[in-house]
Each structure stands twice: as structure tokens, then as C-alpha cells.
C-alpha positions as CSV (number, residue, x, y, z in Angstrom):
1,M,122.4,96.7,89.7
2,N,120.7,93.8,92.1
3,T,118.4,91.4,90.8
4,G,116.4,88.5,92.7
5,S,115.6,85.1,92.0
6,D,115.5,84.2,88.9
7,E,113.0,80.8,89.6
8,P,110.2,80.3,87.1
9,G,107.3,81.3,89.0
10,E,108.8,83.7,91.2
11,V,109.0,87.6,90.9
12,A,112.4,89.5,90.6
13,V,113.2,92.4,92.1
14,A,116.0,95.1,90.4
15,S,117.2,97.9,92.2
16,D,119.6,100.2,90.4
17,E,121.9,103.0,91.7
18,T,119.3,105.3,92.4
19,G,117.6,103.0,94.7
20,T,114.1,102.9,92.5
21,E,112.9,99.0,91.9
22,E,111.9,97.3,89.1
23,V,109.6,94.5,89.6
24,H,109.9,91.4,86.8
25,G,107.8,88.2,86.7
26,E,103.7,87.5,85.9
27,Q,103.6,91.5,85.2
28,E,106.4,91.6,82.4
29,R,105.1,88.6,80.4
30,G,104.9,89.4,76.8
31,L,102.0,90.6,75.0
32,G,99.6,88.2,73.0
33,S,97.0,85.6,73.0
34,R,96.8,83.6,76.8
35,A,94.9,80.6,74.3
36,P,96.1,76.8,75.2
37,E,99.1,76.0,72.4
38,F,96.3,73.1,70.9
39,I,94.1,76.5,69.6
40,K,96.6,78.5,69.1
41,A,98.1,75.7,66.5
42,R,94.5,75.9,64.7
43,R,93.4,78.7,63.1
44,L,89.7,78.3,62.6
45,L,89.8,77.2,66.9
46,H,91.8,80.5,67.4
47,V,89.7,82.8,65.9
48,S,86.4,81.2,67.2
49,W,88.3,81.1,70.8
50,Q,88.5,85.0,69.9
51,V,85.6,85.6,68.5
52,G,84.4,83.8,72.0
53,V,86.4,85.8,74.4
54,F,85.4,89.1,72.6
55,I,81.7,88.1,72.8
56,I,82.2,87.3,76.9
57,G,84.0,90.6,77.1
58,L,81.7,92.9,75.6
59,A,79.0,91.5,77.8
60,V,81.1,91.9,80.8
61,V,81.7,95.6,79.5
62,V,78.0,96.1,78.6
63,A,77.4,95.1,82.0
64,G,79.8,97.5,83.8
65,I,78.4,100.2,81.8
66,I,75.0,99.7,82.7
67,M,76.1,99.6,86.6
68,L,77.5,103.0,86.4
69,P,74.0,105.1,87.1
70,L,72.5,101.5,89.0
71,P,73.6,100.4,92.4
72,G,76.9,98.0,91.8
73,P,80.1,98.3,91.5
74,G,79.8,99.7,87.8
75,W,83.8,100.5,87.0
76,V,85.2,97.0,88.5
77,V,83.1,95.2,86.3
78,I,84.0,97.4,83.4
79,F,87.7,96.4,84.3
80,G,87.4,93.1,84.6
81,G,85.6,92.8,81.1
82,M,89.4,94.4,80.0
83,A,91.1,91.9,81.9
84,I,89.2,89.1,80.5
85,W,89.7,90.7,76.5
86,A,93.2,91.6,77.4
87,T,93.4,87.4,77.6
88,E,93.5,87.0,73.8
89,F,94.1,91.0,72.8
90,V,97.2,92.6,72.6
91,W,95.2,96.3,72.8
92,A,93.4,95.6,75.9
93,Q,96.3,94.4,77.4
94,L,98.1,97.6,77.0
95,V,95.2,99.5,77.9
96,L,95.0,97.2,80.8
97,R,98.8,98.1,81.9
98,W,98.2,102.2,81.0
99,T,95.7,102.1,83.4
100,K,97.4,99.9,86.2
101,R,100.7,102.6,86.1
102,K,98.1,104.8,86.1
103,V,96.2,104.0,89.6
104,T,99.5,103.0,90.9
105,E,100.8,106.5,90.3
106,A,97.6,108.6,91.5
107,A,97.8,105.6,95.0
108,Q,101.5,106.9,95.2
109,R,100.6,110.4,95.3
110,A,97.8,110.1,97.3
111,L,100.3,108.7,100.1
112,D,102.2,112.3,99.7
113,P,102.6,113.5,103.2
114,K,101.4,117.3,101.6
115,V,98.5,115.8,99.4
116,R,97.1,113.8,102.4
117,R,97.2,116.9,104.6
118,R,95.5,118.9,101.9
119,N,92.8,116.5,101.6
120,I,92.4,116.3,105.3
121,I,92.6,120.2,105.1
122,L,90.0,120.5,102.5
123,T,87.4,117.2,103.8
124,S,87.4,119.3,107.0
125,I,86.5,122.5,105.6
126,G,83.6,120.7,103.2
127,V,82.5,119.2,106.7
128,V,82.3,122.4,108.5
129,V,80.6,124.3,105.3
130,V,77.8,121.3,105.1
131,A,77.3,121.3,109.2
132,V,76.6,125.0,109.2
133,L,73.9,124.9,105.9
134,V,72.2,122.0,107.7
135,G,72.2,124.3,110.9
136,I,70.9,127.1,109.3
137,Y,68.5,124.7,107.6
138,V,67.0,123.5,110.9
139,W,66.8,127.0,112.7
140,K,65.2,128.0,109.8
141,F,62.7,125.2,109.5
142,G,62.9,123.4,112.3
143,I,63.1,119.0,112.2
144,V,59.9,117.7,111.2
145,M,59.5,114.6,110.9
146,P,57.8,112.8,108.0
147,W,55.3,110.6,110.5
148,K,54.2,114.0,112.2
149,I,53.6,116.2,109.4
150,E,49.3,117.4,109.1
151,N,47.2,117.3,106.7
152,Q,46.2,121.1,105.2
């Protein structure tokens, strides 16, 4: 097994005999609170800190949920709220790790040549179907511009 640099702040890449690589470093730090040490040392201050982080994260998640049906980056904001929660809560860190893993797997699947070819074919068929439907509509009803509509 080959390993890269073990210097602090750098990411080490380890590859085994099969050629798969594992990245260690920023992504693999331990679970738990990221609060400063002087806050973690005082129980009341730490609980207050966690309540504040929870409220801020909740506000961001609720804003993201509101943005889902409205214009705005709803899912991005929701995951931002989860990232805020992940600075303090292990459950949020685990959810975020699971989400990152699933997104990475989906991205890898999307880059697969067979999947890309299938997606291109399905998109092309969809475009042709929509074009035919629009053509039939225009042939049957014609194109009437809104500013040329006559009052009946």
C-alpha cells in the first residue's frame, strides 16, 4: 500500500493493490463538536453554543424548505443548514457524509459511457416528441401573437 504525505493540512492518498484510492485528511476528521476548546471546557457555554448553532441551522434549513417551491436554490440552502449543524452534531455529520457519498456515486454513474449514451438517446427522443407535439399544435391552431388577439 502506497501512502502520500502525512504532513498536517495535506491530504494523503492511499492506494492498494487493486488500484482503488482512499483519501484521508480533511474529509476523514473525527466526529463531534468543532467548537473552540474554551467553549467545550465550560458545560453551560457549550450547551448555549449548541443551542445557537441548532437555531441558526434550523433557520437556514427552513429557508431552504421554503425555497423548494419558490425561486431559489432550495436544496443547496438545506444542505448548507445541514453543514452548519454538522459543526456541532454527530448525527448531522453522519447525514452529510452519507449524502456526499451518494452524490459522488451518482456523479460516477453519470460519467459512465453507457449511462451517458442512454441519457443522450432518451433526451433526443424527448426533444423529438416535444417538437412533434409543438408542430401538430401549430399546424392545427396556428401561431397567434398575444398583441394581435381581437376582441370578440
